[in-house]
mmCIF file as Biopython writes it, N, C-alpha, C and O atoms, coordinates in Angstrom:
data_model
#
loop_
_atom_site.group_PDB
_atom_site.id
_atom_site.type_symbol
_atom_site.label_atom_id
_atom_site.label_alt_id
_atom_site.label_comp_id
_atom_site.label_asym_id
_atom_site.label_entity_id
_atom_site.label_seq_id
_atom_site.pdbx_PDB_ins_code
_atom_site.Cartn_x
_atom_site.Cartn_y
_atom_site.Cartn_z
_atom_site.occupancy
_atom_site.B_iso_or_equiv
_atom_site.auth_seq_id
_atom_site.auth_asym_id
_atom_site.pdbx_PDB_model_num
ATOM 1   N N  . MET A ? 1  ? 23.353 61.886 29.866 1.0 0.0 1  A 1 
ATOM 2   C CA . MET A ? 1  ? 23.441 61.302 28.531 1.0 0.0 1  A 1 
ATOM 3   C C  . MET A ? 1  ? 23.425 59.898 28.902 1.0 0.0 1  A 1 
ATOM 4   O O  . MET A ? 1  ? 22.706 59.209 28.178 1.0 0.0 1  A 1 
ATOM 5   N N  . PHE A ? 2  ? 24.073 59.250 29.909 1.0 0.0 2  A 1 
ATOM 6   C CA . PHE A ? 2  ? 24.061 57.948 30.475 1.0 0.0 2  A 1 
ATOM 7   C C  . PHE A ? 2  ? 22.556 57.435 30.507 1.0 0.0 2  A 1 
ATOM 8   O O  . PHE A ? 2  ? 22.091 56.436 29.959 1.0 0.0 2  A 1 
ATOM 9   N N  . LEU A ? 3  ? 21.903 58.411 31.316 1.0 0.0 3  A 1 
ATOM 10  C CA . LEU A ? 3  ? 20.550 58.082 31.720 1.0 0.0 3  A 1 
ATOM 11  C C  . LEU A ? 3  ? 19.838 57.693 30.261 1.0 0.0 3  A 1 
ATOM 12  O O  . LEU A ? 3  ? 19.271 56.603 30.187 1.0 0.0 3  A 1 
ATOM 13  N N  . ILE A ? 4  ? 19.858 58.418 29.310 1.0 0.0 4  A 1 
ATOM 14  C CA . ILE A ? 4  ? 19.219 58.109 28.075 1.0 0.0 4  A 1 
ATOM 15  C C  . ILE A ? 4  ? 19.593 56.720 27.689 1.0 0.0 4  A 1 
ATOM 16  O O  . ILE A ? 4  ? 18.682 55.893 27.644 1.0 0.0 4  A 1 
ATOM 17  N N  . ILE A ? 5  ? 20.844 56.341 27.397 1.0 0.0 5  A 1 
ATOM 18  C CA . ILE A ? 5  ? 21.332 55.384 27.138 1.0 0.0 5  A 1 
ATOM 19  C C  . ILE A ? 5  ? 20.802 54.255 27.740 1.0 0.0 5  A 1 
ATOM 20  O O  . ILE A ? 5  ? 20.290 53.358 27.070 1.0 0.0 5  A 1 
ATOM 21  N N  . PHE A ? 6  ? 20.894 54.218 29.151 1.0 0.0 6  A 1 
ATOM 22  C CA . PHE A ? 6  ? 20.119 53.196 29.857 1.0 0.0 6  A 1 
ATOM 23  C C  . PHE A ? 6  ? 18.642 52.922 30.109 1.0 0.0 6  A 1 
ATOM 24  O O  . PHE A ? 6  ? 18.051 51.984 30.645 1.0 0.0 6  A 1 
ATOM 25  N N  . HIS A ? 7  ? 18.179 54.262 29.439 1.0 0.0 7  A 1 
ATOM 26  C CA . HIS A ? 7  ? 16.550 54.149 29.492 1.0 0.0 7  A 1 
ATOM 27  C C  . HIS A ? 7  ? 16.307 53.408 28.066 1.0 0.0 7  A 1 
ATOM 28  O O  . HIS A ? 7  ? 15.433 52.543 28.006 1.0 0.0 7  A 1 
ATOM 29  N N  . ARG A ? 8  ? 16.943 53.686 27.111 1.0 0.0 8  A 1 
ATOM 30  C CA . ARG A ? 8  ? 16.873 52.737 25.818 1.0 0.0 8  A 1 
ATOM 31  C C  . ARG A ? 8  ? 17.067 51.357 25.868 1.0 0.0 8  A 1 
ATOM 32  O O  . ARG A ? 8  ? 16.314 50.564 25.303 1.0 0.0 8  A 1 
ATOM 33  N N  . ILE A ? 9  ? 18.321 50.946 26.703 1.0 0.0 9  A 1 
ATOM 34  C CA . ILE A ? 9  ? 18.332 49.587 26.990 1.0 0.0 9  A 1 
ATOM 35  C C  . ILE A ? 9  ? 17.213 48.966 27.622 1.0 0.0 9  A 1 
ATOM 36  O O  . ILE A ? 9  ? 16.735 47.910 27.208 1.0 0.0 9  A 1 
ATOM 37  N N  . LEU A ? 10 ? 16.702 49.704 28.794 1.0 0.0 10 A 1 
ATOM 38  C CA . LEU A ? 10 ? 15.581 49.411 29.373 1.0 0.0 10 A 1 
ATOM 39  C C  . LEU A ? 10 ? 14.317 49.119 28.771 1.0 0.0 10 A 1 
ATOM 40  O O  . LEU A ? 10 ? 13.522 48.300 29.233 1.0 0.0 10 A 1 
ATOM 41  N N  . ILE A ? 11 ? 14.145 49.774 27.768 1.0 0.0 11 A 1 
ATOM 42  C CA . ILE A ? 11 ? 12.797 49.753 27.031 1.0 0.0 11 A 1 
ATOM 43  C C  . ILE A ? 11 ? 13.167 48.879 25.921 1.0 0.0 11 A 1 
ATOM 44  O O  . ILE A ? 11 ? 12.243 48.408 25.258 1.0 0.0 11 A 1 
ATOM 45  N N  . GLY A ? 12 ? 14.372 48.586 25.612 1.0 0.0 12 A 1 
ATOM 46  C CA . GLY A ? 12 ? 14.412 47.499 24.536 1.0 0.0 12 A 1 
ATOM 47  C C  . GLY A ? 12 ? 14.292 46.180 25.022 1.0 0.0 12 A 1 
ATOM 48  O O  . GLY A ? 12 ? 13.875 45.298 24.272 1.0 0.0 12 A 1 
ATOM 49  N N  . THR A ? 13 ? 14.632 45.924 26.273 1.0 0.0 13 A 1 
ATOM 50  C CA . THR A ? 13 ? 14.377 44.725 27.000 1.0 0.0 13 A 1 
ATOM 51  C C  . THR A ? 13 ? 13.082 44.559 27.315 1.0 0.0 13 A 1 
ATOM 52  O O  . THR A ? 13 ? 12.673 43.398 27.292 1.0 0.0 13 A 1 
ATOM 53  N N  . ALA A ? 14 ? 12.269 45.480 27.625 1.0 0.0 14 A 1 
ATOM 54  C CA . ALA A ? 14 ? 10.921 45.538 27.767 1.0 0.0 14 A 1 
ATOM 55  C C  . ALA A ? 14 ? 10.047 45.228 26.607 1.0 0.0 14 A 1 
ATOM 56  O O  . ALA A ? 14 ? 9.017  44.566 26.734 1.0 0.0 14 A 1 
ATOM 57  N N  . VAL A ? 15 ? 10.467 45.715 25.465 1.0 0.0 15 A 1 
ATOM 58  C CA . VAL A ? 15 ? 10.004 45.238 24.162 1.0 0.0 15 A 1 
ATOM 59  C C  . VAL A ? 15 ? 10.155 43.777 24.022 1.0 0.0 15 A 1 
ATOM 60  O O  . VAL A ? 15 ? 9.194  43.022 23.879 1.0 0.0 15 A 1 
ATOM 61  N N  . VAL A ? 16 ? 11.537 43.352 24.072 1.0 0.0 16 A 1 
ATOM 62  C CA . VAL A ? 16 ? 11.819 41.689 23.590 1.0 0.0 16 A 1 
ATOM 63  C C  . VAL A ? 16 ? 10.815 40.970 24.734 1.0 0.0 16 A 1 
ATOM 64  O O  . VAL A ? 16 ? 9.873  40.250 24.404 1.0 0.0 16 A 1 
ATOM 65  N N  . PHE A ? 17 ? 11.095 41.217 25.859 1.0 0.0 17 A 1 
ATOM 66  C CA . PHE A ? 17 ? 10.113 40.373 27.174 1.0 0.0 17 A 1 
ATOM 67  C C  . PHE A ? 17 ? 8.956  40.265 26.510 1.0 0.0 17 A 1 
ATOM 68  O O  . PHE A ? 17 ? 8.512  39.189 26.110 1.0 0.0 17 A 1 
ATOM 69  N N  . GLY A ? 18 ? 8.360  41.455 26.341 1.0 0.0 18 A 1 
ATOM 70  C CA . GLY A ? 18 ? 6.932  41.742 25.954 1.0 0.0 18 A 1 
ATOM 71  C C  . GLY A ? 18 ? 6.596  40.863 24.764 1.0 0.0 18 A 1 
ATOM 72  O O  . GLY A ? 18 ? 5.607  40.129 24.777 1.0 0.0 18 A 1 
ATOM 73  N N  . ALA A ? 19 ? 7.268  40.928 23.937 1.0 0.0 19 A 1 
ATOM 74  C CA . ALA A ? 19 ? 7.264  39.821 22.561 1.0 0.0 19 A 1 
ATOM 75  C C  . ALA A ? 19 ? 7.022  38.489 22.688 1.0 0.0 19 A 1 
ATOM 76  O O  . ALA A ? 19 ? 6.328  37.712 22.032 1.0 0.0 19 A 1 
ATOM 77  N N  . GLY A ? 20 ? 7.917  38.321 23.925 1.0 0.0 20 A 1 
ATOM 78  C CA . GLY A ? 20 ? 8.247  36.730 24.262 1.0 0.0 20 A 1 
ATOM 79  C C  . GLY A ? 20 ? 7.120  36.358 24.818 1.0 0.0 20 A 1 
ATOM 80  O O  . GLY A ? 20 ? 6.478  35.350 24.521 1.0 0.0 20 A 1 
ATOM 81  N N  . PHE A ? 21 ? 6.807  37.291 25.771 1.0 0.0 21 A 1 
ATOM 82  C CA . PHE A ? 21 ? 5.445  37.061 26.608 1.0 0.0 21 A 1 
ATOM 83  C C  . PHE A ? 21 ? 4.329  36.710 25.690 1.0 0.0 21 A 1 
ATOM 84  O O  . PHE A ? 21 ? 3.846  35.578 25.718 1.0 0.0 21 A 1 
ATOM 85  N N  . ALA A ? 22 ? 3.850  37.732 24.785 1.0 0.0 22 A 1 
ATOM 86  C CA . ALA A ? 22 ? 2.751  37.352 23.744 1.0 0.0 22 A 1 
ATOM 87  C C  . ALA A ? 22 ? 2.927  36.109 22.970 1.0 0.0 22 A 1 
ATOM 88  O O  . ALA A ? 22 ? 1.997  35.355 22.687 1.0 0.0 22 A 1 
ATOM 89  N N  . VAL A ? 23 ? 4.303  35.907 22.603 1.0 0.0 23 A 1 
ATOM 90  C CA . VAL A ? 23 ? 4.401  34.401 21.985 1.0 0.0 23 A 1 
ATOM 91  C C  . VAL A ? 23 ? 3.872  33.233 22.849 1.0 0.0 23 A 1 
ATOM 92  O O  . VAL A ? 23 ? 3.041  32.370 22.567 1.0 0.0 23 A 1 
ATOM 93  N N  . TRP A ? 24 ? 4.656  33.464 24.095 1.0 0.0 24 A 1 
ATOM 94  C CA . TRP A ? 24 ? 4.297  32.344 25.199 1.0 0.0 24 A 1 
ATOM 95  C C  . TRP A ? 24 ? 2.784  32.081 25.302 1.0 0.0 24 A 1 
ATOM 96  O O  . TRP A ? 24 ? 2.318  30.942 25.310 1.0 0.0 24 A 1 
ATOM 97  N N  . GLU A ? 25 ? 1.976  33.311 25.388 1.0 0.0 25 A 1 
ATOM 98  C CA . GLU A ? 25 ? 0.562  33.322 25.560 1.0 0.0 25 A 1 
ATOM 99  C C  . GLU A ? 25 ? -0.121 32.580 24.402 1.0 0.0 25 A 1 
ATOM 100 O O  . GLU A ? 25 ? -0.848 31.594 24.519 1.0 0.0 25 A 1 
ATOM 101 N N  . PHE A ? 26 ? 0.235  33.227 23.231 1.0 0.0 26 A 1 
ATOM 102 C CA . PHE A ? 26 ? -0.269 32.451 21.634 1.0 0.0 26 A 1 
ATOM 103 C C  . PHE A ? 26 ? -0.187 31.275 21.910 1.0 0.0 26 A 1 
ATOM 104 O O  . PHE A ? 26 ? -1.283 30.746 22.098 1.0 0.0 26 A 1 
ATOM 105 N N  . LEU A ? 27 ? 0.842  30.513 22.035 1.0 0.0 27 A 1 
ATOM 106 C CA . LEU A ? 27 ? 1.280  29.102 22.136 1.0 0.0 27 A 1 
ATOM 107 C C  . LEU A ? 27 ? 0.554  28.448 23.078 1.0 0.0 27 A 1 
ATOM 108 O O  . LEU A ? 27 ? 0.305  27.251 22.932 1.0 0.0 27 A 1 
ATOM 109 N N  . ALA A ? 28 ? 0.119  29.153 24.169 1.0 0.0 28 A 1 
ATOM 110 C CA . ALA A ? 28 ? -0.501 28.621 25.309 1.0 0.0 28 A 1 
ATOM 111 C C  . ALA A ? 28 ? -2.112 28.404 25.043 1.0 0.0 28 A 1 
ATOM 112 O O  . ALA A ? 28 ? -2.794 27.466 25.457 1.0 0.0 28 A 1 
ATOM 113 N N  . TYR A ? 29 ? -2.581 29.631 24.161 1.0 0.0 29 A 1 
ATOM 114 C CA . TYR A ? 29 ? -3.947 29.705 23.495 1.0 0.0 29 A 1 
ATOM 115 C C  . TYR A ? 29 ? -3.839 28.571 22.522 1.0 0.0 29 A 1 
ATOM 116 O O  . TYR A ? 29 ? -4.677 27.684 22.688 1.0 0.0 29 A 1 
ATOM 117 N N  . ARG A ? 30 ? -2.957 28.405 21.509 1.0 0.0 30 A 1 
ATOM 118 C CA . ARG A ? 30 ? -3.019 27.166 20.675 1.0 0.0 30 A 1 
ATOM 119 C C  . ARG A ? 30 ? -3.239 25.847 21.210 1.0 0.0 30 A 1 
ATOM 120 O O  . ARG A ? 30 ? -3.872 24.935 20.677 1.0 0.0 30 A 1 
ATOM 121 N N  . ARG A ? 31 ? -2.589 25.844 22.434 1.0 0.0 31 A 1 
ATOM 122 C CA . ARG A ? 31 ? -2.531 24.422 23.343 1.0 0.0 31 A 1 
ATOM 123 C C  . ARG A ? 31 ? -3.972 24.246 24.219 1.0 0.0 31 A 1 
ATOM 124 O O  . ARG A ? 31 ? -4.406 23.102 24.352 1.0 0.0 31 A 1 
ATOM 125 N N  . THR A ? 32 ? -4.593 25.202 24.722 1.0 0.0 32 A 1 
ATOM 126 C CA . THR A ? 32 ? -5.479 25.093 25.425 1.0 0.0 32 A 1 
ATOM 127 C C  . THR A ? 32 ? -6.893 25.532 24.993 1.0 0.0 32 A 1 
ATOM 128 O O  . THR A ? 32 ? -7.904 24.936 25.364 1.0 0.0 32 A 1 
ATOM 129 N N  . GLY A ? 33 ? -6.900 26.665 24.146 1.0 0.0 33 A 1 
ATOM 130 C CA . GLY A ? 33 ? -8.004 27.247 23.558 1.0 0.0 33 A 1 
ATOM 131 C C  . GLY A ? 33 ? -8.714 28.154 24.526 1.0 0.0 33 A 1 
ATOM 132 O O  . GLY A ? 33 ? -9.862 28.565 24.358 1.0 0.0 33 A 1 
ATOM 133 N N  . ALA A ? 34 ? -7.941 28.433 25.554 1.0 0.0 34 A 1 
ATOM 134 C CA . ALA A ? 34 ? -8.330 29.682 26.642 1.0 0.0 34 A 1 
ATOM 135 C C  . ALA A ? 34 ? -8.837 30.925 26.006 1.0 0.0 34 A 1 
ATOM 136 O O  . ALA A ? 34 ? -8.126 31.277 25.065 1.0 0.0 34 A 1 
ATOM 137 N N  . VAL A ? 35 ? -9.616 31.512 26.187 1.0 0.0 35 A 1 
ATOM 138 C CA . VAL A ? 35 ? -9.697 32.930 25.760 1.0 0.0 35 A 1 
ATOM 139 C C  . VAL A ? 35 ? -8.905 33.867 26.340 1.0 0.0 35 A 1 
ATOM 140 O O  . VAL A ? 35 ? -8.389 34.864 25.836 1.0 0.0 35 A 1 
ATOM 141 N N  . GLU A ? 36 ? -8.858 33.420 27.528 1.0 0.0 36 A 1 
ATOM 142 C CA . GLU A ? 36 ? -7.962 34.499 28.586 1.0 0.0 36 A 1 
ATOM 143 C C  . GLU A ? 36 ? -6.550 34.657 27.778 1.0 0.0 36 A 1 
ATOM 144 O O  . GLU A ? 36 ? -6.188 35.772 27.404 1.0 0.0 36 A 1 
ATOM 145 N N  . ASN A ? 37 ? -5.677 33.346 27.499 1.0 0.0 37 A 1 
ATOM 146 C CA . ASN A ? 37 ? -4.393 33.346 26.932 1.0 0.0 37 A 1 
ATOM 147 C C  . ASN A ? 37 ? -4.358 34.399 25.707 1.0 0.0 37 A 1 
ATOM 148 O O  . ASN A ? 37 ? -3.513 35.283 25.566 1.0 0.0 37 A 1 
ATOM 149 N N  . LEU A ? 38 ? -5.268 34.171 24.991 1.0 0.0 38 A 1 
ATOM 150 C CA . LEU A ? 38 ? -5.367 35.047 23.786 1.0 0.0 38 A 1 
ATOM 151 C C  . LEU A ? 38 ? -5.450 36.479 23.883 1.0 0.0 38 A 1 
ATOM 152 O O  . LEU A ? 38 ? -4.910 37.277 23.116 1.0 0.0 38 A 1 
ATOM 153 N N  . LEU A ? 39 ? -6.250 36.779 24.996 1.0 0.0 39 A 1 
ATOM 154 C CA . LEU A ? 39 ? -6.419 38.108 25.291 1.0 0.0 39 A 1 
ATOM 155 C C  . LEU A ? 39 ? -5.289 38.615 25.748 1.0 0.0 39 A 1 
ATOM 156 O O  . LEU A ? 39 ? -4.885 39.687 25.298 1.0 0.0 39 A 1 
ATOM 157 N N  . ILE A ? 40 ? -4.722 38.057 26.535 1.0 0.0 40 A 1 
ATOM 158 C CA . ILE A ? 40 ? -3.336 38.544 27.464 1.0 0.0 40 A 1 
ATOM 159 C C  . ILE A ? 40 ? -2.294 38.585 26.222 1.0 0.0 40 A 1 
ATOM 160 O O  . ILE A ? 40 ? -1.540 39.558 26.251 1.0 0.0 40 A 1 
ATOM 161 N N  . GLY A ? 41 ? -2.132 37.719 25.175 1.0 0.0 41 A 1 
ATOM 162 C CA . GLY A ? 41 ? -1.470 37.876 24.174 1.0 0.0 41 A 1 
ATOM 163 C C  . GLY A ? 41 ? -1.514 38.670 23.457 1.0 0.0 41 A 1 
ATOM 164 O O  . GLY A ? 41 ? -0.430 39.058 23.020 1.0 0.0 41 A 1 
ATOM 165 N N  . VAL A ? 42 ? -2.430 39.151 23.091 1.0 0.0 42 A 1 
ATOM 166 C CA . VAL A ? 42 ? -2.686 40.328 22.204 1.0 0.0 42 A 1 
ATOM 167 C C  . VAL A ? 42 ? -2.737 41.710 23.017 1.0 0.0 42 A 1 
ATOM 168 O O  . VAL A ? 42 ? -2.648 42.779 22.413 1.0 0.0 42 A 1 
ATOM 169 N N  . GLY A ? 43 ? -2.890 41.647 24.460 1.0 0.0 43 A 1 
ATOM 170 C CA . GLY A ? 43 ? -2.512 42.871 25.191 1.0 0.0 43 A 1 
ATOM 171 C C  . GLY A ? 43 ? -0.938 42.886 25.537 1.0 0.0 43 A 1 
ATOM 172 O O  . GLY A ? 43 ? -0.474 43.947 25.955 1.0 0.0 43 A 1 
ATOM 173 N N  . ALA A ? 44 ? -0.253 41.988 25.418 1.0 0.0 44 A 1 
ATOM 174 C CA . ALA A ? 44 ? 1.190  42.011 25.450 1.0 0.0 44 A 1 
ATOM 175 C C  . ALA A ? 44 ? 1.699  42.365 24.327 1.0 0.0 44 A 1 
ATOM 176 O O  . ALA A ? 44 ? 2.711  43.064 24.272 1.0 0.0 44 A 1 
ATOM 177 N N  . ALA A ? 45 ? 0.997  41.885 23.168 1.0 0.0 45 A 1 
ATOM 178 C CA . ALA A ? 45 ? 2.005  42.343 21.766 1.0 0.0 45 A 1 
ATOM 179 C C  . ALA A ? 45 ? 1.437  43.996 21.725 1.0 0.0 45 A 1 
ATOM 180 O O  . ALA A ? 45 ? 2.264  44.847 21.398 1.0 0.0 45 A 1 
ATOM 181 N N  . GLY A ? 46 ? 0.070  44.422 22.046 1.0 0.0 46 A 1 
ATOM 182 C CA . GLY A ? 46 ? 0.108  45.955 22.010 1.0 0.0 46 A 1 
ATOM 183 C C  . GLY A ? 46 ? 1.312  46.652 22.810 1.0 0.0 46 A 1 
ATOM 184 O O  . GLY A ? 46 ? 2.063  47.519 22.363 1.0 0.0 46 A 1 
ATOM 185 N N  . VAL A ? 47 ? 1.327  46.142 23.959 1.0 0.0 47 A 1 
ATOM 186 C CA . VAL A ? 47 ? 2.332  46.862 24.706 1.0 0.0 47 A 1 
ATOM 187 C C  . VAL A ? 47 ? 3.588  46.694 24.030 1.0 0.0 47 A 1 
ATOM 188 O O  . VAL A ? 47 ? 4.233  47.726 23.845 1.0 0.0 47 A 1 
ATOM 189 N N  . ALA A ? 48 ? 4.067  45.616 23.625 1.0 0.0 48 A 1 
ATOM 190 C CA . ALA A ? 48 ? 5.502  45.693 22.872 1.0 0.0 48 A 1 
ATOM 191 C C  . ALA A ? 48 ? 5.498  46.726 22.012 1.0 0.0 48 A 1 
ATOM 192 O O  . ALA A ? 48 ? 6.265  47.679 22.157 1.0 0.0 48 A 1 
ATOM 193 N N  . VAL A ? 49 ? 4.547  46.629 20.933 1.0 0.0 49 A 1 
ATOM 194 C CA . VAL A ? 49 ? 4.296  47.459 19.776 1.0 0.0 49 A 1 
ATOM 195 C C  . VAL A ? 49 ? 4.332  49.139 20.422 1.0 0.0 49 A 1 
ATOM 196 O O  . VAL A ? 49 ? 5.183  49.912 19.982 1.0 0.0 49 A 1 
ATOM 197 N N  . ALA A ? 50 ? 3.587  49.483 21.220 1.0 0.0 50 A 1 
ATOM 198 C CA . ALA A ? 50 ? 3.641  50.737 21.907 1.0 0.0 50 A 1 
ATOM 199 C C  . ALA A ? 50 ? 5.014  51.130 22.481 1.0 0.0 50 A 1 
ATOM 200 O O  . ALA A ? 50 ? 5.478  52.256 22.302 1.0 0.0 50 A 1 
ATOM 201 N N  . LEU A ? 51 ? 5.523  50.360 23.039 1.0 0.0 51 A 1 
ATOM 202 C CA . LEU A ? 51 ? 6.865  50.288 23.650 1.0 0.0 51 A 1 
ATOM 203 C C  . LEU A ? 51 ? 8.185  50.296 22.474 1.0 0.0 51 A 1 
ATOM 204 O O  . LEU A ? 51 ? 9.338  50.673 22.682 1.0 0.0 51 A 1 
ATOM 205 N N  . GLY A ? 52 ? 7.762  49.900 21.543 1.0 0.0 52 A 1 
ATOM 206 C CA . GLY A ? 52 ? 8.679  49.654 20.297 1.0 0.0 52 A 1 
ATOM 207 C C  . GLY A ? 52 ? 8.577  51.292 19.769 1.0 0.0 52 A 1 
ATOM 208 O O  . GLY A ? 52 ? 9.589  51.984 19.885 1.0 0.0 52 A 1 
ATOM 209 N N  . TYR A ? 53 ? 7.414  51.845 19.226 1.0 0.0 53 A 1 
ATOM 210 C CA . TYR A ? 53 ? 7.126  52.973 19.002 1.0 0.0 53 A 1 
ATOM 211 C C  . TYR A ? 53 ? 7.824  53.953 19.709 1.0 0.0 53 A 1 
ATOM 212 O O  . TYR A ? 53 ? 8.578  54.707 19.094 1.0 0.0 53 A 1 
ATOM 213 N N  . TYR A ? 54 ? 7.672  54.050 20.963 1.0 0.0 54 A 1 
ATOM 214 C CA . TYR A ? 54 ? 8.313  54.832 21.735 1.0 0.0 54 A 1 
ATOM 215 C C  . TYR A ? 54 ? 9.824  54.802 21.854 1.0 0.0 54 A 1 
ATOM 216 O O  . TYR A ? 54 ? 10.445 55.844 22.064 1.0 0.0 54 A 1 
ATOM 217 N N  . LEU A ? 55 ? 10.448 53.593 21.720 1.0 0.0 55 A 1 
ATOM 218 C CA . LEU A ? 55 ? 11.797 53.475 21.718 1.0 0.0 55 A 1 
ATOM 219 C C  . LEU A ? 55 ? 12.362 54.190 20.164 1.0 0.0 55 A 1 
ATOM 220 O O  . LEU A ? 55 ? 13.460 54.741 20.080 1.0 0.0 55 A 1 
ATOM 221 N N  . LYS A ? 56 ? 11.625 54.091 19.270 1.0 0.0 56 A 1 
ATOM 222 C CA . LYS A ? 56 ? 11.945 54.239 17.881 1.0 0.0 56 A 1 
ATOM 223 C C  . LYS A ? 56 ? 12.051 56.001 17.589 1.0 0.0 56 A 1 
ATOM 224 O O  . LYS A ? 56 ? 12.846 56.575 16.844 1.0 0.0 56 A 1 
ATOM 225 N N  . ASN A ? 57 ? 11.004 56.584 18.416 1.0 0.0 57 A 1 
ATOM 226 C CA . ASN A ? 57 ? 10.809 57.957 18.449 1.0 0.0 57 A 1 
ATOM 227 C C  . ASN A ? 57 ? 11.165 58.807 19.751 1.0 0.0 57 A 1 
ATOM 228 O O  . ASN A ? 57 ? 10.632 59.890 19.990 1.0 0.0 57 A 1 
ATOM 229 N N  . LEU A ? 58 ? 11.954 58.310 20.427 1.0 0.0 58 A 1 
ATOM 230 C CA . LEU A ? 58 ? 12.141 58.616 21.797 1.0 0.0 58 A 1 
ATOM 231 C C  . LEU A ? 58 ? 13.041 60.272 21.752 1.0 0.0 58 A 1 
ATOM 232 O O  . LEU A ? 58 ? 13.126 60.993 22.745 1.0 0.0 58 A 1 
ATOM 233 N N  . LYS A ? 59 ? 13.543 60.561 20.606 1.0 0.0 59 A 1 
ATOM 234 C CA . LYS A ? 59 ? 13.909 61.680 20.556 1.0 0.0 59 A 1 
ATOM 235 C C  . LYS A ? 59 ? 13.018 62.992 20.468 1.0 0.0 59 A 1 
ATOM 236 O O  . LYS A ? 59 ? 13.456 64.141 20.511 1.0 0.0 59 A 1 
ATOM 237 N N  . ARG A ? 60 ? 11.554 62.577 20.324 1.0 0.0 60 A 1 
ATOM 238 C CA . ARG A ? 60 ? 10.334 63.538 19.860 1.0 0.0 60 A 1 
ATOM 239 C C  . ARG A ? 60 ? 9.866  63.451 21.551 1.0 0.0 60 A 1 
ATOM 240 O O  . ARG A ? 60 ? 9.514  64.497 22.095 1.0 0.0 60 A 1 
ATOM 241 N N  . PHE A ? 61 ? 9.881  62.420 22.177 1.0 0.0 61 A 1 
ATOM 242 C CA . PHE A ? 61 ? 9.567  62.374 23.794 1.0 0.0 61 A 1 
ATOM 243 C C  . PHE A ? 61 ? 10.294 63.130 24.475 1.0 0.0 61 A 1 
ATOM 244 O O  . PHE A ? 61 ? 9.813  64.080 25.092 1.0 0.0 61 A 1 
ATOM 245 N N  . VAL A ? 62 ? 11.598 62.839 24.485 1.0 0.0 62 A 1 
ATOM 246 C CA . VAL A ? 62 ? 12.504 63.250 25.700 1.0 0.0 62 A 1 
ATOM 247 C C  . VAL A ? 62 ? 13.597 64.328 25.137 1.0 0.0 62 A 1 
ATOM 248 O O  . VAL A ? 62 ? 14.447 63.927 24.342 1.0 0.0 62 A 1 
ATOM 249 N N  . SER A ? 63 ? 13.577 65.595 25.521 1.0 0.0 63 A 1 
ATOM 250 C CA . SER A ? 63 ? 14.368 66.551 24.744 1.0 0.0 63 A 1 
ATOM 251 C C  . SER A ? 63 ? 15.520 66.690 25.773 1.0 0.0 63 A 1 
ATOM 252 O O  . SER A ? 63 ? 15.448 67.046 26.949 1.0 0.0 63 A 1 
ATOM 253 N N  . TYR A ? 64 ? 16.807 66.250 24.903 1.0 0.0 64 A 1 
ATOM 254 C CA . TYR A ? 64 ? 17.918 66.070 25.605 1.0 0.0 64 A 1 
ATOM 255 C C  . TYR A ? 64 ? 19.239 66.726 24.567 1.0 0.0 64 A 1 
ATOM 256 O O  . TYR A ? 64 ? 20.405 66.697 24.960 1.0 0.0 64 A 1 
#
């Protein structure tokens, strides 16, 4: 049971950092106009959303 709690904390932290990184890249895109920043920001936001979905539905993915 402790491992599941730790996993939830770890994934939650990854969601927060992924969203923060996406915002950072979007701000860099706004400042520089470099398309690379936009693509990385969209990718980071997508990963954060996917991890958030996984975290919300963890009971379906992991049987405990």
